N, C-alpha and C positions, 0 to 999 in steps of 0.2 A: 429466531431468526427473522419469523415472518412479521412479529412487530416493529422488529429492526428496519426493514424494508419498508412497511407502512409510515415508518416515522415514528412510531409511538414506543419505540424500544429504548434499549442501552446506546449511550453516545461511544463514540471511541474512545473517548476518556474515561467513562464508566468502565468500559471493558479493560483499560490498561489496568487502571486501580484495582480492579478485580484480580487479573492477572498478577501483579505485583503483590497484592496479599497472599494469593495462593503460593506463589513462588518462596515468599517470607517464611511462610508455616512449613512448606517442605525443607527448606533449608534448616531452620529450626529442629525439625524432627529427625534429620539425618546429623547433626551435630550432639543432638543431645543422646543418640544412640550410637556415638562414635565411628558414625560414617558407614556402619555397617547394617544389613537387612538379614536380620536374625533368624525369622520363621515364614514358612510358606504363606501366613497372612500377611505378614510385612511387605512379601513381595508381590502379593496382588494388591495391596493396597497402593504400592509405589506404582505398579503397573496402571491402575486405575486413575491415578493421580496423573501421570504423564498423560493418558491417554484424555482425561478434561481438560488439561492444558496445549494438547494438540488440536482440540476441538475448539476451545476457546480463542488458540491462535489465528483457527481458519475463519472465525466470527470475526476477531478484528480486521483480519484482511477483506473481509466483506463491507464491514463498516466502513472501512477505507473506503471502497469503492461507491457505496452509498453516499458519501460525504463528498467523494470527485462528482456525481451527477448530480447530485443538490448546488453545489456552487456552481457547477455550469453545466446546464442540460446540454447543449451543442458544443462539437467539436470546436477546435480554434484555428484549424487550417485556414488560409485564405480561401477566398471566394467559395467556402463550402458550410452548409448552415446545415449539416446533416447531425442526428440527435446521437450522442454517446450510445453505444450500443456495448462496444468491448471495454474492458477495464483491464490495460495492458502495463507492463512493466517497459521503462527505456532500457535498461539493460534486463535482458531475459532472465526470468528466475531461474531457468536451465544452466544459466552460466553463473551463478552464484547472487542474482539481482534481488535485492531483497525487496518485501512489499510494504513500501512507505512512501508518504507524500511527495518526499523530493525524487523518488523513482516511480511512480506513478503515471499514468498518462492516458485518458480517455478519449478514445476513436471510435469513428464508425468503423463497420464491419470491413469496407471495400479499402479503408486507410490503413486498418491494422493486417490484413492480408497481403497488402503490397509490401509494407515497412517489413513483414517477415520473409519476403521474396528473397532470393540470392542477389548479392552485389550491394544489399541496402543497411545503411548504419543509422542507429540513431544513438544520440548523446546529450547529457544534461550539461548545458553550459551556462556561464553566466551573462547576467542581462547586460548586453552592450550600453543601455543608459546608466549603467551602475546601480539600478535600482535590485529590489531582492523579489524580483518575480521569478517564476517557476519556466525556466528557459531549455527549448530542445531544439538541438539541428537532425536534420535529416539528410542522410546522404544517398542520392540515387546509385544505380548499376551505371549511369552514365558521368557521374561526378559532380553533378548539380547540387547545391547544400540548399535548404531551405531551413531556415528558421521561424520557429513559433515561439510566443511569448504570450504568458497568460495575460489577460486584460488586468489594468488597474482596480485595486479594490476601491469600492465606493467613498469606502472611511479612512481616516487615517492607519497604518498597520504600525505595530513594532514588534518585532520577534523577541520572545521571552528569553532571558537568561542575560 
């Protein structure tokens, strides 16, 4: 993880490819064994594999946070030039929000703490210009709504798929 944070480690795509390979191996072993874990050693191996997958999942979330910071060093709220200090979820993790690029949000500490206060809501919305840019709406306890739209990319972008 230190290499990843320093910029010399695995990319998020490297981690995804590795997780996919591990998952395929585990599925193959379960299918070959008839879906049953037969011995204590098999159970220990399965537990070790699950633990390793959970650690890799956490590393992938960390990689996503690093990617967010590398793409934009500062938060994108208007009239603020604060550095990103909190890697947060638009839909909170405790409410089932996934750790993904679409649900991710880089905030300064003050904005993140305010966002988590009573009466605040944060929602991922579509870009009003019809572009495919990351757009978030913040609704304050007083009912005011503020929209935050990611800046345009410096080069043309086409989503895969």
